[in-house]
C-alpha positions in Angstrom: 26.6 -8.6 -21.4 27.7 -11.5 -19.2 26.2 -11.2 -15.7 27.3 -12.8 -12.5 23.7 -12.6 -11.1 20.6 -13.9 -13.0 18.0 -13.0 -10.4 18.4 -10.0 -8.1 16.6 -8.3 -5.2 17.3 -4.6 -5.4 16.7 -2.6 -2.2 16.4 1.2 -2.6 16.0 3.7 0.1 13.1 6.1 0.0 15.4 8.9 0.8 17.4 8.3 -2.4 14.3 9.1 -4.5 14.1 12.6 -3.1 17.4 13.6 -4.9 18.4 17.1 -3.8 14.8 18.1 -2.9 14.9 17.1 0.7 11.5 15.5 0.5 9.2 13.6 -1.9 10.2 12.2 -5.3 12.7 13.9 -7.7 11.6 13.1 -11.3 15.2 13.2 -12.5 16.5 10.7 -9.9 13.4 8.5 -10.6 14.2 8.4 -14.3 17.9 7.7 -13.7 17.0 4.7 -11.6 14.3 3.5 -14.1 16.8 3.6 -17.0 19.4 1.6 -15.1 16.9 -1.0 -14.0 15.3 -1.3 -17.5 18.7 -1.7 -19.2 19.3 -4.8 -17.0 15.8 -6.2 -17.4 16.2 -5.9 -21.2 19.3 -7.9 -21.0 17.6 -10.8 -19.3 18.3 -10.2 -15.6 15.3 -11.0 -13.4 14.6 -8.1 -11.1 12.5 -7.6 -8.0 12.6 -4.3 -6.1 11.8 -3.2 -2.6 11.8 0.6 -1.9 11.7 2.2 1.5 9.3 5.1 2.3 11.6 7.5 4.3 11.2 10.3 1.8 7.5 10.5 2.8 7.1 9.0 6.2 8.9 6.8 8.7 6.9 4.9 11.3 9.7 5.2 13.9 10.0 8.9 13.5 6.3 9.2 13.7 6.2 7.1 16.9 8.8 9.5 18.4 6.4 12.4 17.6 3.5 10.8 19.4 1.9 8.5 16.6 0.8 5.1 17.6 3.7 2.8 16.5 1.4 0.4 14.6 -0.4 3.1 12.8 2.9 4.9 12.1 4.3 1.7 10.5 1.1 1.3 8.5 1.6 4.9 7.2 5.2 3.9 6.3 3.8 0.9 4.3 1.6 3.3 2.3 4.6 5.5 1.7 6.5 2.6 0.2 3.5 2.0 -2.0 3.5 5.5 -3.3 7.2 5.1 -4.2 6.6 1.8 -5.8 3.8 3.2 -8.0 6.1 6.0 -9.0 8.9 3.7 -10.1 6.5 1.5 -11.9 5.2 4.4 -13.8 8.7 5.6 -14.7 9.6 2.2 -15.9 6.5 1.8 -18.1 7.1 5.3 -19.5 10.4 4.1 -21.0 8.8 0.8 -22.3 9.8 -1.5 -19.5 6.9 -3.6 -18.2 6.6 -3.7 -14.4 4.0 -4.8 -11.8 3.4 -3.6 -8.2 2.7 -6.4 -5.7 1.6 -5.3 -2.2 2.1 -7.1 1.1 -1.4 -6.2 2.1 -4.6 -6.2 0.0 -4.7 -2.9 -2.0 -6.4 -3.9 -5.3 -6.6 -2.2 -7.8 -3.5 -0.2 -6.7 -1.4 -3.4 -6.8 -1.9 -7.1 -6.8 -1.6 -9.1 -3.6 2.0 -10.3 -3.2 2.9 -14.0 -3.2 6.3 -15.5 -3.9 4.8 -17.5 -6.7 3.3 -14.3 -8.3 6.5 -12.5 -7.9 8.5 -15.3 -9.6 6.0 -15.5 -12.5 6.3 -11.7 -13.0 10.2 -11.6 -13.2 10.3 -14.8 -15.3 8.1 -13.0 -17.8 10.6 -10.2 -18.2 8.6 -7.7 -16.0 10.1 -5.9 -13.0 8.4 -6.9 -9.8 8.1 -4.0 -7.4 7.2 -5.3 -3.9 5.4 -2.7 -1.8 4.3 -2.5 1.8 7.3 -4.1 3.5 6.4 -7.4 5.2 2.8 -6.1 5.8 3.5 -6.1 9.5 4.4 -3.4 11.9 7.8 -3.4 13.8 9.6 -4.7 10.6 11.7 -2.4 8.5 11.8 -2.5 4.7 15.3 -3.9 5.0 13.8 -6.9 6.7 11.1 -6.9 4.0 13.7 -6.9 1.4 15.7 -9.7 2.9 12.5 -11.8 3.3 11.4 -11.2 -0.3 14.9 -12.0 -1.5 14.8 -15.4 0.3 11.3 -16.1 -0.8 12.0 -15.5 -4.6 15.3 -17.4 -4.5 17.3 -14.3 -5.5 21.1 -14.8 -6.2 21.9 -11.6 -4.2 20.4 -8.7 -2.5 21.7 -5.4 -3.8 21.4 -2.5 -1.4 21.7 0.7 -3.4 22.6 3.7 -1.2 24.4 7.0 -1.6 27.5 5.6 -0.1 29.9 3.3 -2.1 30.0 0.5 0.5 30.4 -0.5 4.2 32.9 1.4 6.2 34.2 1.0 9.8 32.3 4.2 10.6 30.0 6.7 8.8 32.3 8.2 6.2 30.2 11.3 5.9 31.0 12.0 9.6 34.4 10.3 10.1 37.0 11.0 7.4 39.2 8.3 8.8 36.6 5.6 8.1 37.9 2.6 6.2 35.9 0.8 3.5 35.5 -3.0 3.5 35.6 -4.8 0.1 34.3 -7.9 1.7 33.0 -8.6 5.2 31.2 -11.5 6.9 27.6 -11.3 8.3 29.1 -12.1 11.7 31.5 -9.3 11.6 28.8 -6.9 10.6 26.8 -8.0 13.6 29.8 -8.0 15.9 30.9 -4.5 14.9 27.4 -3.2 15.0 27.8 -1.8 11.5 24.7 -0.1 10.1 24.5 -2.2 6.9 20.9 -3.1 7.6 19.0 -3.7 10.8 19.9 -6.8 12.9 16.8 -8.8 11.8 17.5 -8.3 8.1 21.2 -9.2 8.4 20.4 -12.3 10.4 17.8 -13.4 7.9 20.3 -13.1 5.1 22.9 -15.0 7.1 20.6 -17.9 8.0 19.6 -18.3 4.3 22.9 -17.7 2.7 21.7 -14.6 0.7 24.8 -12.4 0.0 24.4 -8.7 0.2 26.2 -6.1 -2.0 26.1 -2.5 -0.7 27.0 0.0 -3.4 26.5 3.6 -4.6 23.2 3.6 -6.7 23.4 7.3 -7.4 26.3 6.9 -9.9 24.8 5.9 -13.3 26.1 2.6 -14.5 26.9 1.2 -11.1 23.9 -1.1 -11.0 25.1 -2.8 -14.2 28.7 -3.1 -12.9 27.5 -4.8 -9.7 25.4 -7.3 -11.7 28.3 -8.0 -14.0 30.3 -8.9 -10.9 32.8 -6.0 -11.1 34.5 -5.2 -7.8 32.6 -2.2 -6.6 30.8 -1.7 -3.3 31.1 -4.1 -0.4 30.0 -7.8 -0.4 28.6 -9.1 2.9 28.8 -12.9 2.9 
């Protein structure tokens, strides 16, 4: 398979892992994701992954309920690590080597992240799963994904969601919303579109890291995006 992108940073939301359960990790959805990822890795695509933790705990929501914001964000970092371990296990179960690298020291749960270690991992044909966000409170996993994508010199940041791209409004709430095929970072920021948070979008813009937002829940879409087929929305 000819691919447009050789090295990708895949950002998955924690909520996507819960499938139809409403909470936690759906084994069926996890296996679907693992098989799509393994297929690409076995074709030579270098893959690093950042997963959110919203299916388990969100620091901002915790703060709204009275948690200390820093401790809430640290709980969110642990939630991303649980998801990362689950995906690593699912990949290994189908024969795809993977490694969890954590933003804060958690040995032996995962190795300490460094850009050099992540690059070594993906160049060996393993999937690098980068847990713990940036390791700092007040930063989202979107920003963590943008940072890691820049650090490992990814060709693109793929944001897998349950919606098939970027719209003028939330298509689940506004049936008149119109989808963009391509849109600039500047227009995303100007329109206040919720592609990612402002910090993440600005980081991608400053470093020329394109973003493709696509529907990850449709099997086969990940491969289509990496091939360069025109699905989802490209932010450039």
